[in-house]
Every structure is written in C-alpha cells, then in structure tokens.
VODRENNU-215660 format. One record per atom (N, C-alpha, C): chain; atom name; x, y, z. Coordinates in Angstrom, 3 decimals, m for minus. Atoms other than C-alpha are relative to their C-alpha. Layout:
<pts>
cadena,atomo,east,north,up
A,CA,X,Y,Z
...
</pts>
This chain:
<pts>
cadena,atomo,east,north,up
A,N,0.593,m1.327,0.192
A,CA,1.326,14.024,16.271
A,C,m1.056,m0.077,m1.099
A,N,1.106,0.033,0.949
A,CA,m1.969,14.547,14.445
A,C,0.386,0.693,m1.303
A,N,m0.220,m0.622,1.296
A,CA,m1.676,15.204,10.723
A,C,m1.164,0.926,m0.315
A,N,1.008,m0.998,0.374
A,CA,m3.568,18.144,9.241
A,C,m0.331,m0.166,m1.476
A,N,0.451,0.210,1.369
A,CA,m5.658,17.693,6.100
A,C,m1.012,1.073,m0.380
A,N,0.988,m0.906,0.582
A,CA,m7.504,20.216,3.931
A,C,m0.614,m0.690,m1.211
A,N,0.722,0.625,1.115
A,CA,m10.175,18.771,1.608
A,C,m0.678,1.095,m0.822
A,N,0.583,m0.985,0.911
A,CA,m11.160,20.865,m1.406
A,C,m0.848,m0.728,m1.034
A,N,0.920,0.552,0.991
A,CA,m14.224,19.849,m3.418
A,C,m0.968,1.094,m0.398
A,N,0.915,m1.059,0.432
A,CA,m17.058,21.697,m5.096
A,C,m1.010,0.367,1.075
A,N,1.049,m0.223,m0.983
A,CA,m19.640,21.286,m2.359
A,C,0.417,m0.682,1.295
A,N,m0.510,0.552,m1.256
A,CA,m18.560,20.832,1.261
A,C,m0.838,m1.164,0.492
A,N,0.862,1.048,m0.536
A,CA,m21.584,18.761,2.210
A,C,0.185,m1.320,m0.730
A,N,m0.177,1.230,0.776
A,CA,m20.793,16.264,m0.565
A,C,1.223,m0.784,0.445
A,N,m1.196,0.710,m0.485
A,CA,m17.437,15.400,1.060
A,C,0.028,m0.080,1.518
A,N,0.025,0.042,m1.463
A,CA,m18.522,15.661,4.693
A,C,0.145,m1.431,0.535
A,N,m0.117,1.382,m0.473
A,CA,m18.945,11.884,5.084
A,C,1.443,m0.482,m0.112
A,N,m1.405,0.365,0.207
A,CA,m15.474,11.332,3.634
A,C,0.894,0.704,1.017
A,N,m0.821,m0.777,m0.924
A,CA,m13.989,14.113,5.768
A,C,m0.181,m0.456,1.443
A,N,0.257,0.499,m1.350
A,CA,m15.674,12.833,8.924
A,C,0.730,m1.319,0.226
A,N,m0.694,1.283,m0.112
A,CA,m14.236,9.376,8.235
A,C,1.505,0.205,0.182
A,N,m1.419,m0.289,m0.184
A,CA,m10.755,10.930,8.006
A,C,0.328,0.303,1.458
A,N,m0.249,m0.372,m1.397
A,CA,m11.115,12.236,11.566
A,C,0.070,m1.212,0.912
A,N,m0.050,1.206,m0.820
A,CA,m11.469,8.663,12.833
A,C,1.434,m0.489,0.154
A,N,m1.420,0.272,m0.145
A,CA,m7.749,8.296,12.209
A,C,0.634,1.153,0.769
A,N,m0.687,m1.063,m0.731
A,CA,m5.125,10.571,13.697
A,C,0.170,1.210,m0.921
A,N,m0.023,m1.112,0.935
A,CA,m6.069,13.508,11.467
A,C,m0.902,1.132,0.491
A,N,0.848,m1.172,m0.168
A,CA,m7.352,17.048,11.965
A,C,m0.404,0.434,m1.400
A,N,0.510,m0.186,1.362
A,CA,m9.560,17.899,8.990
A,C,m0.757,1.311,m0.147
A,N,0.745,m1.193,0.397
A,CA,m10.732,21.128,7.382
A,C,m0.541,m0.224,m1.403
A,N,0.647,0.151,1.308
A,CA,m13.070,21.377,4.393
A,C,m0.304,1.378,m0.565
A,N,0.350,m1.249,0.679
A,CA,m13.365,24.229,1.885
A,C,m1.504,0.027,m0.219
A,N,1.464,m0.062,0.044
A,CA,m16.986,25.386,2.074
A,C,m0.462,1.174,m0.858
A,N,0.522,m1.019,0.911
A,CA,m18.471,27.239,m0.886
A,C,m1.521,m0.085,m0.113
A,N,1.446,0.206,0.097
A,CA,m22.052,26.155,m0.224
A,C,m0.767,1.213,0.507
A,N,0.814,m1.156,m0.376
A,CA,m24.773,28.776,0.034
A,C,m0.702,m0.206,1.337
A,N,0.768,0.239,m1.221
A,CA,m26.630,27.075,2.870
A,C,0.886,m0.221,1.223
A,N,m0.942,0.189,m1.098
A,CA,m23.470,26.521,4.983
A,C,m0.470,m1.106,0.950
A,N,0.409,1.148,m0.789
A,CA,m24.499,23.094,6.167
A,C,0.975,m0.231,1.147
A,N,m0.834,0.218,m1.163
A,CA,m23.213,22.379,9.656
A,C,0.876,m1.235,m0.209
A,N,m0.885,1.149,0.224
A,CA,m20.138,20.129,9.373
A,C,m0.109,m1.012,1.133
A,N,0.001,1.020,m1.055
A,CA,m19.838,16.862,11.311
A,C,0.976,0.393,1.113
A,N,m0.909,m0.256,m1.119
A,CA,m18.134,16.920,14.689
A,C,1.429,m0.341,m0.401
A,N,m1.403,0.231,0.309
A,CA,m14.393,17.243,14.288
A,C,0.450,0.510,m1.351
A,N,m0.328,m0.538,1.322
A,CA,m14.559,18.707,10.773
A,C,m0.188,1.511,0.022
A,N,0.033,m1.456,m0.015
A,CA,m13.774,22.399,10.361
A,C,m0.331,0.523,m1.399
A,N,0.403,m0.570,1.282
A,CA,m15.581,24.268,7.560
A,C,0.670,1.354,m0.198
A,N,m0.711,m1.230,0.312
A,CA,m13.520,27.025,5.914
A,C,m0.703,0.732,m1.148
A,N,0.675,m0.777,1.039
A,CA,m15.253,29.795,3.939
A,C,0.884,0.093,m1.242
A,N,m0.754,0.046,1.255
A,CA,m14.245,29.698,0.269
A,C,m0.874,0.447,m1.159
A,N,0.638,m0.393,1.252
A,CA,m15.241,31.455,m2.947
A,C,0.819,m0.625,m1.118
A,N,m0.788,0.807,0.928
A,CA,m14.156,28.948,m5.579
A,C,0.446,0.744,m1.252
A,N,m0.367,m0.722,1.220
A,CA,m13.986,31.527,m8.371
A,C,1.008,1.113,0.262
A,N,m0.889,m1.090,m0.381
A,CA,m11.558,33.813,m6.506
A,C,1.385,m0.506,0.387
A,N,m1.383,0.336,m0.358
A,CA,m7.766,33.539,m6.401
A,C,0.334,0.509,1.401
A,N,m0.237,m0.572,m1.329
A,CA,m7.707,35.783,m3.324
A,C,m0.608,m0.895,1.082
A,N,0.661,0.876,m0.957
A,CA,m10.170,33.481,m1.561
A,C,0.777,m1.304,0.177
A,N,m0.811,1.208,m0.111
A,CA,m7.946,30.482,m2.315
A,C,1.161,0.233,0.957
A,N,m1.088,m0.339,m0.925
A,CA,m5.105,32.229,m0.499
A,C,m0.525,0.108,1.423
A,N,0.617,m0.139,m1.320
A,CA,m7.404,33.111,2.376
A,C,m0.371,m1.363,0.580
A,N,0.367,1.342,m0.439
A,CA,m8.536,29.477,2.528
A,C,1.162,m0.673,0.732
A,N,m1.184,0.599,m0.622
A,CA,m4.989,28.337,3.340
A,C,0.268,0.642,1.356
A,N,m0.253,m0.723,m1.254
A,CA,m4.575,31.022,5.996
A,C,m1.021,m0.387,1.060
A,N,1.052,0.401,m0.936
A,CA,m7.931,30.206,7.604
A,C,0.250,m1.391,0.563
A,N,m0.214,1.384,m0.412
A,CA,m7.082,26.524,7.699
A,C,1.140,m0.105,1.001
A,N,m1.133,0.037,m0.919
A,CA,m3.717,27.079,9.347
A,C,m0.365,0.599,1.354
A,N,0.446,m0.619,m1.249
A,CA,m5.345,29.344,11.925
A,C,m0.873,m0.961,0.800
A,N,0.960,0.891,m0.651
A,CA,m7.974,26.703,12.671
A,C,0.621,m1.304,0.484
A,N,m0.512,1.321,m0.371
A,CA,m6.079,23.392,12.658
A,C,1.516,m0.105,m0.025
A,N,m1.450,0.046,0.098
A,CA,m2.426,24.272,12.038
A,C,0.458,m0.196,m1.433
A,N,m0.569,0.131,1.338
A,CA,m0.097,23.939,9.068
A,C,m0.419,m1.323,m0.633
A,N,0.556,1.158,0.695
A,CA,m1.474,21.515,6.473
A,C,1.107,m0.945,m0.476
A,N,m0.924,1.027,0.474
A,CA,0.346,18.244,5.781
A,C,m0.431,m0.560,m1.352
A,N,0.524,0.595,1.223
A,CA,m1.916,16.871,3.038
A,C,m1.184,0.812,m0.512
A,N,1.090,m0.706,0.667
A,CA,m4.109,18.794,0.601
A,C,m0.685,m0.982,m0.940
A,N,0.742,0.937,0.841
A,CA,m6.826,16.667,m0.999
A,C,m0.928,0.772,m0.935
A,N,0.852,m0.599,1.025
A,CA,m8.343,17.959,m4.261
A,C,m0.948,m1.088,m0.506
A,N,0.970,1.092,0.156
A,CA,m11.546,15.933,m4.643
A,C,m0.983,0.336,m1.113
A,N,0.834,m0.241,1.176
A,CA,m13.218,15.815,m8.064
A,C,m0.985,m1.152,m0.162
A,N,1.050,1.021,0.094
A,CA,m16.537,13.926,m8.148
A,C,m0.843,0.265,m1.244
A,N,0.681,m0.235,1.274
A,CA,m17.790,13.678,m11.726
A,C,m1.501,m0.254,0.085
A,N,1.430,0.275,m0.140
A,CA,m21.131,12.185,m10.689
A,C,m0.723,1.206,0.601
A,N,0.580,m1.207,m0.595
A,CA,m21.810,15.241,m8.530
A,C,m0.147,1.097,m1.047
A,N,0.041,m1.047,1.016
A,CA,m20.938,17.604,m11.363
A,C,m0.990,m0.320,m1.113
A,N,0.956,0.386,1.037
A,CA,m23.029,15.611,m13.840
A,C,m1.413,0.409,0.391
A,N,1.307,m0.435,m0.480
A,CA,m26.053,16.373,m11.675
A,C,m0.120,1.508,0.066
A,N,0.038,m1.456,m0.149
A,CA,m25.124,19.999,m11.028
A,C,m0.080,0.715,m1.343
A,N,m0.094,m0.683,1.294
A,CA,m24.435,20.858,m14.670
A,C,m0.618,m0.826,m1.125
A,N,0.674,0.827,1.006
A,CA,m26.847,18.573,m16.499
A,C,m0.616,0.836,m1.113
A,N,0.572,m0.896,1.002
A,CA,m28.330,21.575,m18.316
A,C,1.118,0.562,m0.874
A,N,m1.067,m0.408,0.916
A,CA,m26.191,22.227,m21.394
A,C,m0.335,1.385,m0.560
A,N,0.343,m1.374,0.369
A,CA,m26.570,26.016,m21.522
A,C,1.209,0.912,0.137
A,N,m1.085,m0.976,m0.087
A,CA,m24.357,29.065,m21.939
A,C,0.181,0.483,1.436
A,N,m0.081,m0.452,m1.388
A,CA,m25.195,30.128,m18.387
A,C,0.794,m0.979,0.862
A,N,m0.719,1.008,m0.773
A,CA,m23.817,26.858,m17.038
A,C,1.467,m0.116,m0.388
A,N,m1.369,0.147,0.499
A,CA,m20.621,27.122,m19.089
A,C,1.009,0.625,0.960
A,N,m0.932,m0.678,m0.898
A,CA,m18.884,29.680,m16.855
A,C,m0.033,m0.610,1.397
A,N,0.120,0.622,m1.323
A,CA,m20.240,28.105,m13.665
A,C,0.763,m1.324,0.048
A,N,m0.689,1.286,0.060
A,CA,m18.904,24.730,m14.753
A,C,1.513,0.183,m0.008
A,N,m1.446,m0.270,0.039
A,CA,m15.476,26.170,m15.538
A,C,0.514,0.409,1.376
A,N,m0.401,m0.435,m1.339
A,CA,m15.306,27.877,m12.135
A,C,0.058,m1.180,0.966
A,N,0.107,1.105,m0.956
A,CA,m16.372,24.736,m10.282
A,C,1.013,m1.103,m0.265
A,N,m0.777,1.190,0.325
A,CA,m14.376,22.096,m12.133
A,C,1.440,0.265,m0.426
A,N,m1.340,m0.276,0.515
A,CA,m11.286,23.863,m13.460
A,C,0.696,1.083,0.821
A,N,m0.662,m1.136,m0.627
A,CA,m10.436,27.304,m12.094
A,C,0.169,m0.173,1.500
A,N,m0.042,0.111,m1.459
A,CA,m11.263,26.534,m8.463
A,C,1.145,m0.892,0.458
A,N,m1.059,0.926,m0.395
A,CA,m8.901,23.559,m8.249
A,C,1.383,0.542,m0.345
A,N,m1.299,m0.564,0.366
A,CA,m6.127,25.393,m10.054
A,C,0.409,1.106,0.966
A,N,m0.300,m1.020,m1.005
A,CA,m6.353,28.385,m7.717
A,C,0.453,m0.639,1.311
A,N,m0.302,0.637,m1.288
A,CA,m6.370,26.131,m4.637
A,C,1.347,m0.721,m0.043
A,N,m1.268,0.725,0.128
A,CA,m3.484,24.019,m5.927
A,C,1.185,0.947,m0.015
A,N,m1.113,m0.941,0.073
A,CA,m1.291,27.002,m6.752
A,C,0.285,0.630,1.356
A,N,m0.209,m0.573,m1.330
A,CA,m1.845,28.538,m3.319
A,C,0.593,m1.030,0.954
A,N,m0.566,1.058,m0.837
A,CA,m1.115,25.190,m1.668
A,C,1.490,m0.179,m0.302
A,N,m1.407,0.136,0.376
A,CA,2.145,24.855,m3.621
A,C,0.837,1.163,0.521
A,N,m0.713,m1.175,m0.499
A,CA,3.146,28.393,m2.720
A,C,0.263,m0.117,1.498
A,N,m0.152,0.116,m1.451
A,CA,2.539,27.727,0.975
A,C,0.973,m1.111,0.367
A,N,m0.931,1.099,m0.258
A,CA,4.421,24.407,0.874
A,C,1.439,0.476,m0.198
A,N,m1.343,m0.498,0.269
A,CA,7.428,26.140,m0.654
A,C,0.451,1.017,1.042
A,N,m0.333,m0.960,m1.046
A,CA,7.270,28.872,1.985
A,C,0.364,m0.684,1.311
A,N,m0.182,0.673,m1.288
A,CA,7.130,26.431,4.902
A,C,1.261,m0.858,0.047
A,N,m1.169,0.890,0.054
A,CA,9.989,24.165,3.761
A,C,m0.193,m1.239,0.875
A,N,0.314,1.230,m0.716
A,CA,8.254,21.208,5.409
A,C,m0.655,m0.970,m0.982
A,N,0.575,0.970,0.938
A,CA,7.355,17.975,3.574
A,C,m1.535,0.000,0.045
A,N,1.459,0.006,0.101
A,CA,3.742,18.066,2.360
A,C,m0.399,m0.754,m1.263
A,N,0.463,0.790,1.147
A,CA,1.588,16.203,m0.124
A,C,m1.286,0.587,m0.575
A,N,1.228,m0.316,0.713
A,CA,m1.012,17.078,m2.730
A,C,m0.604,m1.314,m0.480
A,N,0.697,1.205,0.424
A,CA,m3.574,14.333,m3.312
A,C,m1.129,0.414,m0.940
A,N,1.067,m0.279,0.967
A,CA,m5.729,14.537,m6.437
A,C,m0.863,m1.253,m0.128
A,N,0.949,1.107,0.089
A,CA,m8.804,12.325,m6.324
A,C,m1.004,0.303,m1.100
A,N,1.031,m0.167,1.023
A,CA,m11.001,11.885,m9.393
A,C,m0.886,m1.244,m0.013
A,N,1.001,1.058,0.106
A,CA,m14.166,9.815,m9.247
A,C,m0.691,0.198,m1.339
A,N,0.444,m0.173,1.382
A,CA,m15.063,9.269,m12.886
A,C,m1.475,m0.344,m0.170
A,N,1.392,0.267,0.355
A,CA,m18.459,9.074,m14.556
A,C,m0.056,m0.234,m1.513
A,N,0.137,0.191,1.452
A,CA,m19.365,7.615,m17.972
A,C,m0.591,1.243,m0.661
A,N,0.480,m1.168,0.724
A,CA,m19.895,10.374,m20.500
A,C,m1.132,m0.395,m0.951
A,N,1.052,0.303,0.971
A,CA,m22.736,10.673,m22.991
A,C,0.596,m0.721,m1.211
A,N,m0.664,0.719,1.093
A,CA,m20.218,9.529,m25.638
A,C,0.225,m1.461,0.381
A,N,m0.209,1.373,m0.464
A,CA,m19.323,6.456,m23.543
A,C,m1.291,m0.812,m0.092
A,N,1.294,0.695,m0.010
A,CA,m22.993,5.570,m23.201
A,C,m0.516,m0.260,m1.414
A,N,0.400,0.201,1.394
A,CA,m23.540,5.994,m26.937
A,C,0.748,m1.163,m0.621
A,N,m0.828,1.048,0.595
A,CA,m20.647,3.718,m27.875
A,C,m0.151,m1.334,0.718
A,N,0.145,1.217,m0.787
A,CA,m21.212,1.228,m25.060
A,C,m1.201,0.171,0.931
A,N,1.214,m0.213,m0.793
A,CA,m24.822,1.315,m23.809
A,C,0.035,m0.648,1.384
A,N,m0.071,0.683,m1.300
A,CA,m23.961,m1.102,m20.976
A,C,0.647,0.876,1.070
A,N,m0.666,m0.871,m0.979
A,CA,m21.847,1.624,m19.346
A,C,m0.997,0.908,0.704
A,N,1.041,m0.835,m0.607
A,CA,m25.096,3.466,m18.564
A,C,m0.627,m0.677,1.223
A,N,0.624,0.752,m1.090
A,CA,m26.140,0.742,m16.085
A,C,0.351,0.602,1.358
A,N,m0.199,m0.523,m1.342
A,CA,m26.611,2.181,m12.616
A,C,0.393,1.461,0.055
A,N,m0.404,m1.410,0.064
A,CA,m25.782,5.719,m13.774
A,C,m1.244,0.865,m0.182
A,N,1.193,m0.843,0.100
A,CA,m28.455,8.346,m13.127
A,C,0.150,1.069,m1.068
A,N,m0.233,m1.074,0.964
A,CA,m26.884,11.120,m15.208
A,C,1.400,m0.120,m0.585
A,N,m1.333,0.041,0.613
A,CA,m24.012,10.615,m17.682
A,C,0.619,1.399,m0.016
A,N,m0.707,m1.274,0.074
A,CA,m21.384,13.341,m17.841
A,C,m0.177,0.609,m1.386
A,N,0.151,m0.672,1.290
A,CA,m22.213,15.848,m20.570
A,C,1.337,0.624,m0.421
A,N,m1.254,m0.553,0.536
A,CA,m19.635,17.813,m22.580
A,C,0.724,0.882,1.012
A,N,m0.628,m0.844,m1.018
A,CA,m19.033,20.324,m19.772
A,C,0.768,m0.848,1.015
A,N,m0.593,0.817,m1.055
A,CA,m18.337,17.636,m17.190
A,C,1.143,m0.861,m0.550
A,N,m1.071,0.786,0.623
A,CA,m16.310,15.451,m19.566
A,C,1.258,0.852,m0.178
A,N,m1.140,m0.909,0.176
A,CA,m14.106,18.454,m20.354
A,C,0.618,0.356,1.349
A,N,m0.500,m0.337,m1.329
A,CA,m13.832,19.361,m16.673
A,C,0.817,m1.123,0.600
A,N,m0.734,1.153,m0.529
A,CA,m12.785,15.853,m15.682
A,C,1.351,m0.149,m0.697
A,N,m1.249,0.115,0.755
A,CA,m10.183,15.729,m18.450
A,C,0.982,1.092,0.395
A,N,m0.865,m1.112,m0.398
A,CA,m8.840,19.145,m17.460
A,C,0.596,m0.241,1.377
A,N,m0.481,0.290,m1.355
A,CA,m8.593,18.142,m13.795
A,C,1.091,m1.062,m0.033
A,N,m0.960,1.096,0.061
A,CA,m6.784,14.898,m14.634
A,C,1.314,0.451,m0.638
A,N,m1.203,m0.478,0.678
A,CA,m4.357,16.579,m17.030
A,C,0.782,0.972,0.874
A,N,m0.637,m0.943,m0.925
A,CA,m3.661,19.375,m14.550
A,C,0.711,m0.765,1.113
A,N,m0.578,0.779,m1.091
A,CA,m3.053,16.847,m11.767
A,C,1.273,m0.721,m0.440
A,N,m1.166,0.726,0.499
A,CA,m0.645,14.788,m13.882
A,C,1.194,0.927,m0.189
A,N,m1.106,m0.922,0.240
A,CA,1.404,17.823,m14.814
A,C,0.491,0.662,1.283
A,N,m0.463,m0.441,m1.320
A,CA,1.482,19.083,m11.226
A,C,0.883,m1.085,0.615
A,N,m0.809,1.106,m0.503
A,CA,2.791,15.637,m10.286
A,C,1.375,m0.016,m0.664
A,N,m1.281,m0.052,0.715
A,CA,5.484,15.928,m12.966
A,C,0.846,1.165,0.497
A,N,m0.690,m1.175,m0.533
A,CA,6.375,19.404,m11.711
A,C,0.579,m0.293,1.380
A,N,m0.420,0.261,m1.377
A,CA,6.566,18.220,m8.095
A,C,1.080,m1.074,0.088
A,N,m0.991,1.085,m0.021
A,CA,8.690,15.188,m8.987
A,C,1.419,0.538,0.052
A,N,m1.332,m0.594,0.031
A,CA,11.631,17.538,m9.455
A,C,0.205,1.024,1.124
A,N,m0.078,m0.966,m1.089
A,CA,10.972,19.592,m6.313
A,C,0.188,m0.714,1.336
A,N,m0.157,0.529,m1.341
A,CA,12.025,18.994,m2.737
A,C,m1.173,0.443,0.872
A,N,0.987,m0.392,m1.004
A,CA,9.448,18.968,0.040
A,C,m1.443,m0.164,m0.388
A,N,1.385,0.178,0.432
A,CA,6.340,18.267,m2.029
A,C,m0.141,m1.293,m0.793
A,N,0.309,1.235,0.710
A,CA,4.883,14.960,m3.185
A,C,m1.437,0.061,m0.502
A,N,1.347,0.023,0.569
A,CA,1.810,14.217,m5.273
A,C,m0.462,m1.450,m0.099
A,N,0.633,1.300,0.152
A,CA,m0.533,11.238,m5.154
A,C,m1.228,0.176,m0.867
A,N,1.138,m0.037,0.911
A,CA,m3.017,10.635,m7.981
A,C,m0.864,m1.232,0.234
A,N,0.913,1.107,m0.321
A,CA,m6.064,8.516,m7.094
A,C,m1.216,0.070,m0.918
A,N,1.136,0.041,0.910
A,CA,m8.787,7.414,m9.492
A,C,m0.947,m1.131,0.392
A,N,1.001,1.023,m0.296
A,CA,m12.027,5.484,m9.021
A,C,m1.159,0.145,m0.967
A,N,1.177,m0.033,0.865
A,CA,m14.767,4.544,m11.469
A,C,m1.230,m0.356,0.837
A,N,1.207,0.259,m0.801
A,CA,m18.413,4.041,m10.393
A,C,m0.094,m1.415,0.560
A,N,0.051,1.382,m0.473
A,CA,m17.830,0.290,m9.957
A,C,1.061,m0.296,1.067
A,N,m1.059,0.214,m0.982
A,CA,m14.886,0.759,m7.590
A,C,m0.614,m0.157,1.393
A,N,0.657,0.281,m1.269
A,CA,m16.049,m0.852,m4.334
A,C,0.581,0.820,1.153
A,N,m0.626,m0.766,m1.076
A,CA,m13.554,0.973,m2.121
A,C,m0.539,1.417,0.054
A,N,0.422,m1.397,0.053
A,CA,m14.693,4.402,m3.288
A,C,m1.496,0.187,0.184
A,N,1.453,m0.128,m0.098
A,CA,m18.402,3.626,m3.034
A,C,m0.454,0.387,1.404
A,N,0.350,m0.319,m1.378
A,CA,m18.417,4.003,0.747
A,C,1.053,0.928,0.575
A,N,m0.925,m1.027,m0.462
A,CA,m16.865,7.114,2.298
A,C,0.966,m0.523,1.049
A,N,m0.850,0.488,m1.082
A,CA,m15.549,5.321,5.371
A,C,1.091,m0.931,m0.517
A,N,m0.979,0.924,0.565
A,CA,m13.853,2.594,3.343
A,C,1.048,0.749,m0.817
A,N,m0.930,m0.780,0.822
A,CA,m12.314,5.105,0.946
A,C,0.960,0.784,0.879
A,N,m0.851,m0.774,m0.906
A,CA,m11.013,7.306,3.771
A,C,1.009,m0.902,0.707
A,N,m0.886,0.942,m0.674
A,CA,m9.571,4.286,5.577
A,C,1.126,m0.446,m0.930
A,N,m1.028,0.419,0.962
A,CA,m7.783,3.086,2.445
A,C,0.974,1.141,m0.283
A,N,m0.860,m1.115,0.383
A,CA,m6.476,6.542,1.537
A,C,0.971,0.374,1.110
A,N,m0.894,m0.360,m1.103
A,CA,m5.083,7.343,4.980
A,C,1.070,m1.064,0.199
A,N,m0.990,1.078,m0.127
A,CA,m3.390,3.942,5.133
A,C,1.028,0.077,m1.126
A,N,m0.907,m0.123,1.143
A,CA,m1.933,4.473,1.675
A,C,0.972,1.162,0.211
A,N,m0.865,m1.153,m0.284
A,CA,m0.618,7.906,2.668
A,C,1.022,m0.347,1.068
A,N,m0.937,0.415,m1.053
A,CA,0.913,6.425,5.825
A,C,1.114,m0.864,m0.578
A,N,m1.000,0.856,0.628
A,CA,2.670,3.827,3.678
A,C,0.992,0.826,m0.816
A,N,m0.894,m0.889,0.751
A,CA,4.058,6.548,1.418
A,C,0.910,0.779,0.940
A,N,m0.792,m0.769,m0.963
A,CA,5.220,8.531,4.454
A,C,1.152,m0.826,0.574
A,N,m1.040,0.858,m0.577
A,CA,7.216,5.536,5.654
A,C,1.153,m0.264,m0.968
A,N,m1.068,0.200,0.975
A,CA,9.257,5.442,2.446
A,C,1.080,1.059,0.171
A,N,m1.124,m0.921,m0.175
A,CA,12.686,7.040,2.529
A,C,0.300,0.810,m1.247
A,N,m0.256,m0.715,1.246
A,CA,12.680,8.151,m1.096
A,C,m1.319,0.336,m0.693
A,N,1.159,m0.352,0.796
A,CA,10.199,9.948,m3.309
A,C,m0.172,m1.012,m1.131
A,N,0.219,0.901,1.139
A,CA,8.561,7.832,m6.036
A,C,0.745,0.497,m1.233
A,N,m0.630,m0.396,1.253
A,CA,10.237,7.815,m9.419
A,C,m0.936,0.920,m0.765
A,N,0.824,m0.914,0.799
A,CA,9.033,10.385,m11.949
A,C,m1.108,m0.757,m0.714
A,N,1.002,0.801,0.703
A,CA,7.222,7.620,m13.841
A,C,m1.145,m0.377,0.936
A,N,1.036,0.364,m0.961
A,CA,5.372,6.450,m10.731
A,C,m0.769,1.221,0.490
A,N,0.626,m1.209,m0.524
A,CA,4.659,10.007,m9.632
A,C,m1.152,0.476,m0.874
A,N,1.043,m0.487,0.913
A,CA,2.546,10.709,m12.722
A,C,m0.991,m1.105,m0.372
A,N,0.905,1.117,0.254
A,CA,0.689,7.378,m12.621
A,C,m1.163,0.030,0.986
A,N,1.183,0.022,m0.853
A,CA,m2.837,7.026,m11.268
A,C,m0.092,m1.311,0.761
A,N,0.202,1.162,m0.861
A,CA,m3.485,4.667,m8.372
A,C,m1.502,m0.224,0.145
A,N,1.417,0.302,m0.174
A,CA,m6.854,2.916,m8.293
A,C,m0.330,m0.114,1.488
A,N,0.441,0.112,m1.390
A,CA,m8.720,3.296,m5.013
A,C,m0.107,m1.470,0.385
A,N,m0.004,1.383,m0.440
A,CA,m8.234,0.093,m3.052
A,C,1.254,m0.760,m0.375
A,N,m1.218,0.677,0.438
A,CA,m4.853,m0.712,m4.618
A,C,0.922,m0.293,1.179
A,N,m0.987,0.326,m1.023
A,CA,m2.043,m2.272,m2.637
A,C,0.945,1.174,0.208
A,N,m0.930,m1.076,m0.331
A,CA,0.279,0.123,m0.869
A,C,1.394,m0.327,m0.496
A,N,m1.396,0.273,0.334
A,CA,3.941,0.522,m1.807
A,C,0.580,m1.008,0.986
A,N,m0.509,1.049,m0.862
A,CA,5.730,m2.522,m0.472
A,C,m0.711,m1.312,m0.241
A,N,0.643,1.209,0.471
A,CA,3.185,m4.954,m1.846
A,C,m1.072,m0.589,0.870
A,N,1.036,0.598,m0.831
A,CA,0.831,m5.596,1.062
A,C,m1.319,0.714,m0.214
A,N,1.327,m0.549,0.249
A,CA,m2.895,m5.073,0.737
A,C,m0.490,0.783,1.197
A,N,0.515,m0.840,m1.070
A,CA,m4.416,m2.246,2.722
A,C,m1.489,m0.190,0.193
A,N,1.469,0.074,m0.086
A,CA,m8.056,m2.901,1.940
A,C,m0.513,m0.992,m1.006
A,N,0.649,0.945,0.933
A,CA,m10.173,m5.610,0.397
A,C,m1.442,0.393,m0.159
</pts>
C-alpha cells in the first residue's frame, strides 16, 4: 500500500524536486504551498494551500492533505538554511517578523497539528525533521575557509532560526520517545554532504532509511531518538543504503 507523505518547507517550489523524487518510490506526496505565484507542482505532487503564519491554516493543511491523498504516514519538516540565507539576507526590522514566521512559528504550528492528528488517528506515524545547515557569518569570521562555495552565509536571523528549529526538533523527539504511535527521525546535512546535494539521491536515501526503520519491531531508544542522523548514513542494522 502506498505511503502518504506531507512535506512542509518555506517555499513549495524549493522542495518540488525532492518531493517529485519521493513519488518515484511507493509514496503519495503532498507539499505545503505558501508561495505567492503558486508554481505548478510536478506530476504526482499535490500542492496544499498554506499560510505559514496561521495556526488555523496549519490545521486546514492537514485536513486538505488527508482529503487529497489520504491519512498521512510521514510528515517531513524541511529546513533549508541556504534558502533562508538568501531570503532574509537583509538584516532589517521588517525582516525580523517575516523570518520568525518562516523559520520558527510555521514549523511549530505544523508540527503541533501533525501531532494532534496522529494522536487522534491512533495509527503509527512519523515526524521527520530535516535541517540543511549553512555556515553563519560568525563561522566565516572564525574560519574563513568555511565560506568556500557559499554564496550567502547565514546572518543572525537565519542562525537563530536554524538553532530554534533544531532545538524544537530534538525536544519533540524526546517528547515522542515516551508516546505510543509516533516516532521522530532527525536528519542533518551540511553543504558538503554529497547525498543531500542532489534531490533524487537525498529522497532515495531518506525513503530507504524510513523503510528500514519501519521494519524494526521496537522504537529507538530515547538516546537514539534525540540524535541527528547525517544524510547518507547507514540504516539501522548496519548495511549501507547509499554511497
């Protein structure tokens, strides 16, 4: 039976390649779409209207997705620091609230609604938090070599947003470790991570990793549940999924 996945990121078009690659496996995929231009999604990907700054819209997003593709098995919260570094490169008061809505509030609203729905359904589901990191202006100051190949370092807004996302994800994982029916996977990739550099390779690795987790009879230990897995890492059981 096809698994159902909802991908939540800041800009739907920025995760379309990744989402399209997910459909190549046995997955039905929906993407939260907060873009103004409403770019047409790839074949097989369902775009769901979403206002990232609204708690009500986060609830509606879940309902829309279930109506379109069915009850969601895996929710993917996709944080791309390089994207945000470009979007919020201007360090201004006007960008402060926009950055908070995009990088912090939106993911927290979506996660809370996903958890609520998982608890209502009483069916095993998973939250996947993906963070693609970006060197910050502090990193580049202390280690100039980290700037190599980076168009825009993460400024204070983006650095704070990434840290907030990661901390939120870790504590959701800790919360879920003691709950039945919900699992959390934390995935991290830096700009040099070869698996995450190509959407198709990343999607292939992630779906294989999720399949490996699904085949396990027990939830990961609390310690493992709050640990980040590097994109491209070996699956549980020790065999390599992707080189």
